[in-house]
C-alpha positions as CSV (number, residue, x, y, z in Angstrom):
1,M,-16.1,20.0,-1.4
2,K,-17.0,20.2,-5.2
3,K,-20.6,19.8,-6.1
4,D,-20.2,16.6,-8.2
5,S,-18.2,15.1,-5.4
6,F,-21.0,15.8,-3.1
7,W,-23.8,14.1,-5.0
8,K,-21.6,11.3,-5.6
9,Y,-21.2,10.6,-1.9
10,V,-25.1,11.1,-1.3
11,F,-25.8,8.5,-3.7
12,S,-24.2,7.0,-6.7
13,I,-23.6,3.4,-8.1
14,D,-20.2,2.4,-10.0
15,T,-20.3,-0.9,-11.7
16,K,-17.4,-0.2,-14.3
17,S,-14.3,1.3,-12.6
18,S,-13.4,-1.9,-10.4
19,N,-14.1,-5.5,-9.8
20,R,-16.9,-4.6,-7.3
21,I,-20.2,-2.9,-7.5
22,I,-19.6,0.3,-5.3
23,I,-22.6,2.0,-3.8
24,Y,-22.3,5.5,-2.0
25,F,-25.2,6.3,0.3
26,L,-25.3,9.4,2.6
27,G,-21.4,9.1,2.7
28,I,-21.3,5.3,3.4
29,K,-19.7,3.3,1.0
30,F,-20.9,-0.2,0.3
31,R,-19.0,-2.7,-2.0
32,H,-20.1,-6.0,-3.4
33,L,-17.7,-8.1,-5.4
34,K,-19.1,-9.2,-9.1
35,S,-20.0,-12.9,-9.2
36,K,-17.8,-13.3,-12.3
37,I,-14.7,-12.1,-10.5
38,K,-15.5,-14.2,-7.3
39,N,-15.7,-17.2,-9.6
40,S,-12.4,-16.6,-11.0
41,G,-11.0,-16.4,-7.4
42,N,-12.6,-19.8,-6.7
43,A,-10.9,-21.2,-9.7
44,F,-7.4,-20.8,-8.0
45,I,-8.7,-22.6,-4.9
46,K,-9.9,-25.7,-6.9
47,L,-6.5,-26.1,-8.6
48,N,-5.3,-28.1,-5.4
49,C,-1.8,-27.7,-6.0
50,P,1.1,-26.0,-4.1
51,I,0.6,-22.3,-3.9
52,T,4.1,-21.9,-5.5
53,E,3.0,-23.8,-8.6
54,I,-0.2,-21.7,-9.3
55,P,0.2,-20.7,-12.8
56,P,0.6,-16.9,-13.6
57,A,-2.1,-14.5,-14.7
58,V,-3.3,-14.3,-18.4
59,G,-5.2,-11.9,-20.6
60,K,-6.1,-8.5,-19.3
61,L,-4.9,-9.0,-15.8
62,R,-1.4,-10.1,-17.2
63,Q,-1.4,-6.8,-19.1
64,I,-2.0,-5.0,-16.2
65,Q,0.8,-6.4,-14.4
66,L,3.1,-6.0,-16.9
67,D,2.3,-2.3,-17.4
68,N,2.9,-2.0,-13.7
69,L,6.1,-3.6,-13.9
70,S,7.2,-1.0,-16.4
71,A,6.0,1.6,-13.6
72,M,8.1,-0.4,-11.2
73,E,11.2,0.0,-13.2
74,F,10.6,3.8,-13.5
75,F,10.2,3.9,-9.6
76,N,13.2,2.0,-9.1
77,N,15.4,4.0,-11.3
78,I,14.3,7.4,-10.0
79,C,15.1,6.2,-6.3
80,E,18.6,5.0,-7.6
81,K,19.3,8.2,-9.2
82,Y,18.4,10.2,-6.0
83,G,19.5,7.9,-3.5
84,L,16.2,7.2,-2.0
85,E,15.4,3.9,-0.1
86,Y,12.4,1.7,-0.8
87,W,11.5,-1.8,-0.8
88,L,8.6,-4.2,-2.2
89,D,6.0,-4.6,0.3
90,F,2.8,-6.5,1.0
91,G,1.4,-8.3,-1.9
92,N,4.5,-7.4,-4.1
93,L,6.9,-8.7,-1.5
94,L,4.8,-12.1,-1.1
95,G,4.7,-12.3,-5.0
96,A,8.5,-12.1,-5.2
97,V,9.3,-14.7,-2.3
98,R,6.3,-17.0,-3.2
99,H,6.0,-16.6,-7.0
100,K,9.1,-14.9,-8.3
101,G,6.7,-12.1,-9.5
102,F,3.3,-10.9,-9.2
103,I,0.7,-12.9,-7.3
104,P,-1.3,-14.5,-9.9
105,W,-4.4,-12.5,-9.2
106,D,-2.7,-9.3,-8.1
107,D,-3.1,-6.0,-10.1
108,D,-1.4,-3.2,-8.5
109,V,2.2,-2.4,-6.8
110,D,2.9,-1.9,-3.0
111,C,6.1,-0.2,-1.9
112,G,7.5,0.9,1.5
113,M,9.5,3.9,2.2
114,P,11.2,5.2,5.3
115,R,9.6,8.4,6.1
116,Q,12.5,10.7,5.6
117,D,12.7,9.3,1.8
118,Y,9.1,9.4,1.3
119,E,8.8,12.9,1.9
120,K,11.9,13.6,-0.2
121,F,10.5,11.7,-2.9
122,I,7.1,13.6,-2.9
123,E,9.3,17.0,-3.0
124,F,11.3,15.6,-5.8
125,F,8.4,14.6,-8.1
126,Q,6.4,17.7,-7.4
127,N,9.3,19.7,-8.7
128,G,9.4,17.6,-11.8
129,F,11.4,14.9,-13.3
130,S,12.7,14.8,-16.8
131,E,12.9,10.9,-17.1
132,D,9.1,10.5,-18.0
133,N,6.4,13.0,-17.4
134,N,3.4,10.6,-18.1
135,Y,3.7,9.5,-14.6
136,Y,2.3,11.7,-11.8
137,L,1.6,11.5,-8.0
138,K,-1.8,11.6,-6.3
139,Y,-2.8,11.5,-2.7
140,N,-5.1,8.7,-2.1
141,N,-7.0,10.5,0.6
142,N,-10.6,9.6,2.1
143,G,-10.7,12.5,4.4
144,K,-11.0,10.1,7.4
145,N,-7.9,7.9,8.2
146,K,-6.0,7.6,5.1
147,C,-3.8,10.0,3.1
148,F,-0.7,8.3,1.1
149,V,0.6,8.9,-2.3
150,K,0.0,6.8,-5.4
151,I,2.2,6.8,-8.6
152,L,-0.4,7.0,-11.5
153,H,0.0,7.2,-15.4
154,K,-1.7,10.0,-17.7
155,Q,-2.3,7.4,-20.4
156,I,-2.7,3.9,-18.9
157,P,-5.4,4.1,-16.2
158,H,-4.7,0.8,-14.3
159,I,-1.1,1.6,-13.5
160,A,-1.0,2.2,-9.6
161,I,1.9,2.2,-7.2
162,D,0.9,2.5,-3.6
163,I,3.8,4.0,-1.5
164,F,3.5,3.4,2.3
165,P,5.8,5.3,4.5
166,Y,7.2,3.7,7.6
167,D,8.2,5.8,10.8
168,L,11.0,5.1,13.3
169,Y,10.0,4.7,16.8
170,Y,12.3,6.2,19.5
171,K,13.7,3.1,20.9
172,R,14.0,-0.5,20.2
173,T,10.9,-2.9,21.3
174,N,10.5,-6.4,22.4
175,D,7.6,-8.6,21.5
176,E,5.3,-7.5,24.2
177,E,6.0,-3.8,23.8
178,K,5.3,-4.5,19.7
179,I,1.9,-6.0,20.7
180,I,1.0,-3.0,23.1
181,L,2.3,-0.2,20.3
182,T,0.3,-1.9,17.7
183,K,-3.0,-1.7,19.6
184,H,-2.2,1.8,20.5
185,I,-1.6,2.7,16.9
186,K,-4.8,0.9,15.8
187,K,-6.7,2.6,18.5
188,I,-5.6,6.2,17.2
189,I,-6.1,5.4,13.4
190,N,-9.6,4.1,14.3
191,T,-10.7,7.1,16.6
192,K,-14.3,7.9,15.5
193,F,-13.9,11.4,16.2
194,Y,-11.4,12.0,13.4
195,K,-13.7,10.2,10.8
196,L,-16.1,12.9,11.6
197,L,-13.7,15.5,10.1
198,Y,-14.2,14.2,6.5
199,P,-16.0,17.2,5.0
200,F,-12.9,19.3,6.1
201,F,-10.1,17.0,4.7
202,I,-11.7,15.3,1.7
203,N,-9.9,17.8,-0.5
204,N,-7.2,18.9,1.8
205,P,-4.5,16.2,2.0
206,E,-1.8,18.5,3.3
207,G,-4.3,19.3,6.2
208,M,-4.6,15.5,6.4
209,R,-0.8,14.9,6.6
210,K,-0.2,17.7,9.4
211,R,-3.1,15.9,11.3
212,F,-1.3,12.5,11.1
213,F,2.2,14.0,11.8
214,K,0.7,15.6,15.0
215,L,-0.9,12.4,16.0
216,R,2.3,10.5,15.6
217,D,4.6,12.9,17.1
218,E,2.2,13.5,20.1
219,K,0.5,10.2,20.7
220,I,3.0,7.5,19.5
221,L,6.3,9.2,19.9
222,N,5.3,11.0,22.9
223,G,7.5,14.0,22.0
224,N,10.5,11.9,22.2
225,T,13.5,12.4,19.7
226,V,14.3,9.8,17.2
227,D,17.8,8.7,16.8
228,K,18.4,6.3,13.8
229,S,21.9,5.5,15.0
230,T,20.3,3.4,17.6
231,K,18.4,1.3,15.0
232,P,14.9,1.6,16.8
233,S,11.9,-0.2,15.8
234,L,9.9,0.9,12.8
235,F,6.1,1.3,12.6
236,F,3.6,1.4,9.6
237,G,2.8,5.0,9.0
238,I,-0.4,6.0,10.1
239,D,-1.2,7.7,7.0
240,F,-2.9,4.4,6.0
241,P,-5.2,2.3,8.2
242,H,-3.4,-1.0,8.1
243,N,-5.3,-4.0,9.3
244,H,-2.4,-6.3,9.7
245,K,-1.9,-8.3,13.2
246,N,1.4,-6.3,13.8
247,L,2.3,-2.9,12.9
248,V,5.6,-2.8,14.5
249,V,8.9,-4.4,13.1
250,D,12.7,-4.5,14.2
251,Y,15.1,-2.1,12.5
252,E,17.1,-5.2,11.1
253,T,14.0,-6.7,9.7
254,I,13.9,-3.8,7.0
255,F,17.5,-2.8,6.9
256,P,20.2,-3.2,5.5
257,L,18.2,-3.4,2.3
258,K,19.1,-6.1,-0.6
259,K,17.7,-6.9,-3.8
260,I,15.1,-9.8,-5.0
261,F,14.3,-11.3,-8.1
262,Y,11.0,-10.2,-9.4
263,E,9.6,-11.0,-13.0
264,G,12.8,-11.3,-14.4
265,K,14.4,-8.2,-12.9
266,Y,15.8,-7.3,-9.4
267,F,14.3,-4.7,-7.0
268,S,15.0,-3.5,-3.5
269,C,13.4,-5.7,-0.6
270,P,13.7,-5.8,3.3
271,N,16.5,-7.4,4.9
272,N,14.4,-10.3,6.5
273,E,11.5,-10.7,4.0
274,D,10.4,-13.6,5.9
275,A,10.1,-11.5,9.4
276,L,8.2,-8.9,7.5
277,L,5.6,-11.0,5.8
278,K,5.1,-12.9,9.0
279,A,4.4,-9.7,10.8
280,E,1.9,-8.8,8.0
281,Y,0.2,-12.2,6.9
282,G,1.2,-14.6,9.5
283,D,1.7,-18.2,7.5
284,Y,2.0,-16.4,4.1
285,M,2.2,-19.9,2.4
286,V,-1.6,-20.7,2.9
287,L,-3.8,-19.9,0.0
288,P,-6.3,-17.0,1.1
289,N,-9.7,-17.2,0.3
290,D,-10.0,-13.8,-1.5
291,C,-7.9,-14.9,-4.6
292,Y,-9.0,-12.2,-7.0
293,P,-7.9,-8.7,-8.2
294,R,-8.7,-5.8,-5.6
295,H,-8.6,-2.6,-7.7
296,F,-9.3,-2.6,-11.5
297,N,-12.0,-4.2,-13.6
298,T,-10.3,-7.1,-15.2
299,E,-13.1,-8.5,-17.0
300,E,-12.4,-9.1,-20.6
301,E,-14.2,-6.6,-23.2
């Protein structure tokens, strides 16, 4: 671990980079939402209108969204050029269905990819794209239980596309099996033993990835061969500690992919977006309590 990184995690306070005050103390991260941001979230709740009629973002947050929209077009074009499959996921899929664009308080982009294409994308990107060299890949690696790639921009710091891999299971699953497998996956990614390995993996994303592959193959797939032609279930890659109620979905929920209208353009989305959103959020037409940007400082300067 680099010296500056070490002292950052011993004790540091960050009040500028996000909408939270972040305190590190002896490797433990404490986050406190800034009061101004919390108040802006409460404003959405006080509108007392149908969730689909909440007005879009304005000001700095809207500019963040538009910059991310440009990054989405870049990503979409790369995937189409190289024949890679992806789909809008999580908040962006929810935004597409519910708001025809960004959720009014969202500030980044989430996309899903099948594992095979995810790995190809990383390889292609690392070998260099001629389309726009301002974009680059970075592993979001905490050395504990997450290590996935983000598309970032050299000149625009608030551009961020999170790409989450989905793995194929070795068979189709019924509802009961989905529940059992979800509990099993959550148990694996929250194992305390692996969190203790943080000092050895914080600057070693490839080591983290090998660890995840081994866990997946031995603990989830149980050494079984995956045959895509059988249209098996998919599960959220353990590269990220998803906290959703369901982590397993049917093959037909994702494939074949289709297009969805988003901010005046069309992007790839799952075959059954309603089923995926219900798996991730339950009743996604209910206004949540956390209506505020999650990642960037959106306070006007």
